[in-house]
C-alpha positions as CSV (number, residue, x, y, z in Angstrom):
1,X,78.1,52.0,24.5
2,X,78.2,55.5,23.5
3,X,80.5,58.2,25.0
4,X,78.1,60.7,27.2
5,X,79.4,64.6,27.1
6,X,78.1,67.4,29.3
7,X,76.4,68.7,26.2
8,X,74.5,65.7,25.3
9,X,73.2,64.2,28.7
10,X,69.7,62.7,28.8
11,X,67.1,64.1,31.2
12,X,67.7,60.6,33.2
13,X,71.4,62.0,33.9
14,X,70.4,65.2,34.9
15,X,67.9,63.9,37.1
16,X,70.4,62.0,38.7
17,X,72.8,64.7,38.9
18,X,70.0,66.7,40.7
19,X,69.3,63.7,43.1
20,X,73.0,63.9,44.1
21,X,73.1,67.4,44.6
22,X,70.1,67.1,47.0
23,X,72.2,64.7,48.7
24,X,75.0,66.8,49.0
25,X,73.1,69.7,49.8
26,X,71.0,67.9,52.9
27,X,74.3,66.8,54.1
28,X,77.5,69.6,53.6
29,X,79.9,67.1,54.7
30,X,79.4,65.0,51.4
31,X,81.6,68.2,49.7
32,X,85.0,67.1,51.5
33,X,87.2,65.0,49.5
34,X,87.1,62.4,52.4
35,X,83.5,61.8,51.7
36,X,83.6,60.9,48.2
37,X,84.1,56.9,49.0
38,X,80.7,57.3,51.0
39,X,79.2,59.6,48.5
40,X,80.1,57.4,45.6
41,X,78.7,53.9,47.5
42,X,75.4,55.9,48.0
43,X,75.1,56.6,44.5
44,X,75.6,53.4,43.4
45,X,73.2,51.7,45.6
46,X,70.6,54.2,44.7
47,X,70.7,54.1,40.9
48,X,72.3,51.0,40.2
49,X,75.3,52.1,38.5
50,X,78.8,51.2,38.3
51,X,81.5,53.4,40.4
52,X,83.0,55.2,37.3
53,X,79.2,56.5,36.4
54,X,78.6,57.3,40.4
55,X,82.1,59.3,40.5
56,X,80.6,61.2,37.0
57,X,77.2,62.1,38.9
58,X,79.2,63.3,41.8
59,X,81.9,65.5,40.2
60,X,78.6,67.1,37.9
61,X,76.8,67.6,41.1
62,X,79.4,68.9,42.9
63,X,80.3,71.4,39.9
64,X,76.5,72.3,40.0
65,X,76.6,72.7,44.0
66,X,79.4,75.2,43.4
67,X,77.8,77.2,40.7
68,X,74.7,77.5,43.0
69,X,77.0,78.7,45.3
70,X,78.9,81.4,43.5
71,X,75.0,82.7,42.1
72,X,73.8,82.9,45.2
73,X,77.2,84.8,46.5
74,X,76.9,87.3,43.5
75,X,72.9,87.8,44.2
76,X,73.6,88.3,47.5
77,X,75.8,91.3,46.6
78,X,74.2,92.9,44.3
79,X,70.8,92.9,46.9
80,X,72.8,94.5,49.2
81,X,74.4,96.9,46.9
82,X,70.9,97.8,45.6
83,X,69.7,97.8,49.1
84,X,72.2,100.5,50.3
85,X,71.8,102.8,47.3
86,X,68.1,103.0,47.8
87,X,68.7,103.8,51.5
88,X,71.6,106.8,50.6
89,X,68.7,107.8,47.9
90,X,66.1,108.2,50.7
91,X,68.5,109.5,53.5
92,X,70.9,111.9,51.8
93,X,68.4,114.6,51.6
94,X,67.9,114.3,55.3
95,X,70.6,113.0,57.4
96,X,74.0,113.6,56.5
97,X,75.4,111.1,59.5
98,X,73.3,108.5,58.3
99,X,74.2,108.8,54.6
100,X,77.4,108.9,55.4
101,X,77.8,105.4,57.5
102,X,75.6,103.6,54.5
103,X,78.1,105.2,52.2
104,X,80.9,103.7,54.6
105,X,78.9,100.1,54.6
106,X,79.0,100.3,50.8
107,X,82.0,100.7,50.5
108,X,83.5,98.1,52.9
109,X,80.7,95.3,51.0
110,X,83.1,96.8,48.2
111,X,86.1,95.7,50.0
112,X,87.5,99.3,49.8
113,X,88.1,99.2,54.2
114,X,89.7,96.8,55.8
115,X,89.5,95.1,59.3
116,X,93.1,95.2,60.4
117,X,93.9,96.5,63.8
118,X,97.8,97.2,64.0
119,X,98.5,97.6,68.2
120,X,101.7,99.4,68.1
121,X,101.5,100.7,71.5
122,X,102.3,98.8,75.0
123,X,100.1,98.6,78.0
124,X,101.6,99.1,81.4
125,X,99.4,97.5,84.2
126,X,100.3,99.1,87.6
127,X,100.1,98.1,91.3
128,X,98.9,101.1,92.8
129,X,97.8,100.8,96.6
130,X,95.3,103.1,97.0
131,X,95.1,103.1,100.7
132,X,98.0,105.3,101.2
133,X,96.0,108.0,99.0
134,X,94.3,111.2,101.0
135,X,90.5,111.8,99.9
136,X,92.3,114.8,98.1
137,X,95.0,112.2,95.9
138,X,91.9,110.1,95.5
139,X,89.7,113.0,94.2
140,X,92.5,113.9,91.6
141,X,93.2,111.0,90.6
142,X,89.3,110.3,89.8
143,X,89.5,113.9,87.6
144,X,92.4,112.0,85.8
145,X,95.4,113.2,86.8
146,X,98.2,110.7,86.7
147,X,98.9,108.5,89.7
148,X,102.9,109.6,89.6
149,X,102.0,113.6,89.4
150,X,99.4,113.0,92.3
151,X,101.9,110.7,94.0
152,X,104.3,113.8,94.3
153,X,102.2,115.9,96.1
154,X,102.4,115.5,100.1
155,X,99.2,116.5,100.8
156,X,97.7,113.8,98.8
157,X,99.9,110.7,100.5
158,X,99.4,109.8,103.5
159,X,103.0,109.4,105.5
160,X,102.8,106.0,107.0
161,X,100.5,103.2,106.1
162,X,98.7,102.8,109.2
163,X,95.9,105.0,107.9
164,X,94.7,108.7,108.4
165,X,93.6,108.7,111.9
166,X,97.1,107.5,113.5
């Protein structure tokens, strides 16, 4: 039997590889290496070929699936960049803020911005008994004054914990 090279495949070989590609696309779990045995068995049964031939068909089909995925990704990227450029051309003269957002989105697609968020500050949670404040104290806290500062003012704190009426 003659050795078949990748560039010398017959139409039958390519049609079988296409059928294996369809199998893989229908069930993406076949891309996992742990499923190779199962996929090889299916190919052997479907085309009545040896295990080695089935392995060759599967390998060629997986290469084809990866190539398709890469082409689709590149096409989607180019389409997204073209869309941003079109929108940028339309909005540049009329809306500077929108144009800036489109530029940021385009640059984000190019990978110029990273999504890393670093939190270096600490968050302190304090339990404060709000029932100890007078109406004046609550108003000052609501206005944004720090609780520590409001607590220092005797007019803002009730002297006893029983309430304002006592």
